[in-house]
N, C-alpha and C positions, 0 to 999 in steps of 0.2 A: 404490469409495469413494462414500460418501454424505455430503452436506452439508445441514444444515437451516438455513434463513435465519431469524434471530431478529429480531423487530420490523420485518420487511420491509426490512431493510438489511444490506448486507455491504460490506466494503472490500477493494479489490484493490490490491496493491503490485506495480508493474511496474518492473523495472530492467534496464538493459543491463550485462552482466558481461563483463569481459575474460577470455577463456580463450585458446585459440589464435586464436579469432576472436570478434568481438563477438556476443553472443547475448542476446535478450530472455528474461527469466524472469518468472513471475508467481506470486503467492501470494495466498490468500484468507483474510481475517480476519473475525471477528464484530464487532469494535469498532474504532473509529478509534485508540484507545489501543493496542490489540494490534497494529495495522498499523504504528504508529510504533515500537513496541518491536521488531517484526520488522525494520523498516528500520534501527534502531540496531544490531541484531545483525548484519545483513547488511553494513553498512559496516565493522564491526570484523573481519569474516571474509574479505571479497572486495574485489577492485579493481573499482570501479564507474565507469561513464561518467556524470559529473555532469549532463550535459544530458538524459539519458534515464532519469530516475527520477520516478515519479509515484505518488501514493496517490489512488485514486478511490473515492468513495462511490457505491454503486449502490443506488438506492431502488426497490423492487419493489412499492410500494403500489398503483399504478395499472396498468392494462393496458399502457400504454406506460412502460417503465422509464426512470428519470432517472439519468444518470451525470454526476457533478460531481467535478472535481479538488479535493482538499483543499488550501487555500492553504498555501504554504510558510511564511508567518508563523506559522500555527497549528501546523504541524509543528515549527518551530524552538522555539516556546514550550514545547511538550511535552518536547522533547529537553533544553532548558535546565533545566526544572523536574525532569527525571529521572523523568517519569511513565511 
């Protein structure tokens, strides 16, 4: 599998999913909007541990990459708007 980073950023959705045991799973998206859509789809299909869900923005512009969590208020606004 090959992934190409667009505009020096990508978004990582990480969630703990209840199966037989709690397991962390991760997905990569091109945009924040796509990551929120992925989160919305995930919560409709699986039982998640609410305390262990995060969307992170990874900025690869400089040699030292920056990783920042996307604020929950921003995620909630996109979910409410249906974006």
